[in-house]
C-alpha positions, 0 to 999 in steps of 0.5 A: 912520323913515317917515311917510306923510300923506294919501298918494295912490298910483297911476299917472297917471290911475289912483288906487289908494288915497288919504288914507293915513296911517301910520308905520313905526318903527325896528326894526319888521318890518311886513307889508303885507296887502290884496287884489290890486289894493289897491296894495301893490306900488305903495306899496312903489315909491312909498316907494322913489321909483320912483313919485312920490306922486300926493298927500300926502307920504312923509317918511323919516329922514335916515339911511334907506338903502333896499334894495328887492327886487322880484318880477321880477329885472331887475337880474341880468346874464344874461352873468355867472356867480353868483360874479361877479354878486355879486362885481362889485357888491362888488369890495372884498370878497374871494372867501371872503366873497363865497362865504360870502354866497352859501352863506347862500343855498344857493349852494355849490361849483360852484353859484357857477359857474352862468350867471345865464341858466340859473338857475331862478326860485328861484335868481335870487330867492336870488341877488338876496336875497344881493346885497340883504343885502350892501348893508347897507341899514337899511330893507328893502322886500320884494315877495313875497320867498318867491315861487319859493323852495322850503322850504330857500330860504325858511328861508335867507331867514328865517335872514338876516332873523332876523339883520338888525338894521334895519327891514323892510316886506314883502308876502307871502301865505305865512302861515308866513313872515309869522308868522316875520318880522312883528311888525305888520301894515298892512292896505291895503284900501278906500283905508285903512290899518289897523294890527294889532300882532302876527303874521299869526295875531293879525291874522286872529284880531283881524279875525275878532273885529271882524267877529263883534262887528259882526255878532252881538255879542262873538265867542266865545273861541277854543277852547283845543284849537285853540290847543294844536294850533296851538302844537304845529304851530308848535313842530314846524315850528320844530324841523324848521327848526332841524334843517335849518338845522343840516344846511345849516350843516354842508354849507356849512362842508364846502364852504368847508373844501374850497375853502380847502384847495384855495386853500392847496394852490395857494398852496403850489405857487406858493411852490415856483416859482422865479419866486415864491421868488426874488421877495421881494415875491411870496413875502411876498404869498403867505405873507400870503394863506396865513396868512389862509386858514389862520386862516379854515380853522382857525375853520371846522374848529372850527365844523364839529367843534362842529356835528358834536358837536351833531348826534351829541348830538341823534341 
């Protein structure tokens, strides 16, 4: 997927790291860890091609398509509303699919009519992430994607990444998010890259053991009580996350159902207009749209009923 050999990164006159050697394989979810100023964001920009390497090489597979999320959302258009910010990027998609993509990142109902200029930092982040997930890139580079996101926003991102089939390289200081997403850690520190298999807890534990071994021989095993408490904590967090996700899905479906019912009502009224029912082509077009929307409505109603049944069983 990607290989770096003797890579030097930085800016003209300023080297941040040199002699970096690492690989990222297809399907991996890798978190890039290191102190501020180590060059993490610079490395992502170098991989995307926004910055040239100062030395060495980066090789990517011929089929790699990169999707890049940066902390500053400079690509958003202040003069557009949320719906058209996304729709104008993907004009081949229909409105229902655009709304569904926005709903996945918590934009529902009248939220899609908000002006981009008036969005909060978290809302801009969610909008940029929704666009990124629609681009169908097979290699995501994410620079602090949870910055500005509240808890529901983070969970929406976690859900989207859980369903994402490609490769991910990301920077984050959010321990819980890293544990949910990462399968490997790359530590960028003192001009070197060290790989740790596992999530953030494994990385910290391994690093502590290595430091303990270096200072005073073999480190003492972690207390089982601490491990048990940690497992209980994450189990509780996961149950709470699943419950909130379930409730979000119900709310999103209810918004979608209401919107589809409005579209059906509008099309039925149009079919009653003489200029439409006397025009065979226009009439056929409206009928075709009605059939498609009714099929989607039926599907969403069934999903909504199943979710409501599940909610009642849990209660």
